[in-house]
C-alpha positions in Angstrom: 21.7 -50.7 282.5 25.3 -51.1 281.4 28.4 -52.5 283.0 31.8 -51.0 283.1 35.4 -52.1 283.9 37.6 -49.4 285.4 41.3 -49.8 285.8 44.0 -47.6 287.4 47.8 -47.9 287.6 48.9 -49.1 291.1 52.1 -47.1 290.8 50.2 -43.9 290.5 47.3 -44.2 292.9 47.2 -44.5 296.7 44.9 -46.6 298.9 43.2 -43.4 300.0 42.5 -42.5 296.4 41.3 -46.0 295.6 38.9 -45.8 298.5 37.7 -42.4 297.2 37.0 -43.9 293.8 35.1 -46.8 295.3 33.0 -44.5 297.4 32.4 -42.2 294.4 31.1 -45.1 292.4 28.9 -46.4 295.2 27.5 -42.9 295.8 26.1 -43.1 292.2 24.1 -46.0 293.5 25.9 -48.4 291.2 26.9 -51.9 292.2 30.6 -52.2 292.6 33.0 -55.2 292.7 36.5 -54.1 293.9 38.4 -57.1 295.1 41.6 -56.4 293.1 43.7 -53.4 293.9 43.3 -51.5 290.7 40.2 -53.0 289.1 36.5 -52.1 289.6 33.6 -54.0 287.9 30.6 -51.7 288.0 27.0 -52.7 287.3 23.7 -50.9 287.2 25.1 -47.9 285.4 22.5 -45.9 283.5 22.8 -46.4 279.7 23.1 -42.7 279.1 26.3 -42.4 281.1 29.0 -40.9 279.0 32.4 -42.5 279.7 34.4 -39.4 278.9 32.3 -37.4 281.4 32.6 -40.1 284.0 36.4 -40.0 283.5 36.4 -36.3 284.2 34.2 -36.7 287.2 36.6 -39.2 288.6 39.5 -36.9 287.8 37.7 -34.2 289.9 37.4 -36.6 292.8 41.1 -37.7 292.4 43.0 -34.7 290.9 46.3 -36.5 291.0 45.1 -39.4 288.9 47.3 -39.8 285.9 46.1 -43.1 284.4 42.6 -44.6 284.2 40.9 -46.8 281.7 37.1 -47.1 281.6 35.7 -49.9 279.4 32.1 -50.6 278.5 31.4 -54.2 279.3 28.0 -54.5 277.7 27.2 -57.4 275.4 28.0 -61.0 275.7 30.8 -61.5 278.2 32.6 -64.5 279.5 35.0 -64.8 282.4 37.2 -67.2 284.2 39.6 -66.8 287.1 40.7 -67.4 290.6 39.1 -64.9 292.9 38.5 -64.5 296.6 35.6 -66.7 297.7 33.7 -63.7 299.2 33.6 -62.0 295.7 31.9 -64.9 293.9 28.3 -64.0 294.9 28.6 -60.5 293.3 30.1 -62.0 290.1 27.3 -64.5 289.9 24.6 -61.8 290.4 26.0 -59.0 288.3 28.6 -60.4 285.8 26.8 -63.3 284.1 26.7 -63.3 280.3 24.0 -61.1 278.8 22.7 -61.2 275.3 
């Protein structure tokens, strides 16, 4: 499985659209961390998922979307930050360094 980072621009997307994106990702049966307004960490994505195709599927769900960045987060990752306490369990389960 692969992990993704998805980012949007808060000046160009509404809360309704953010919620639609979150629900779209969850409907794929992917694990989603969405504790910051315009950032989604996504785990359990099939390795065959094409990021360009995913971008277009998201654009279909949110036609008004002007800016989105989808990054492959596979490989060894490190992270540090100050995050909401409720979000830490997901990070510990899904976002630990992988070789």
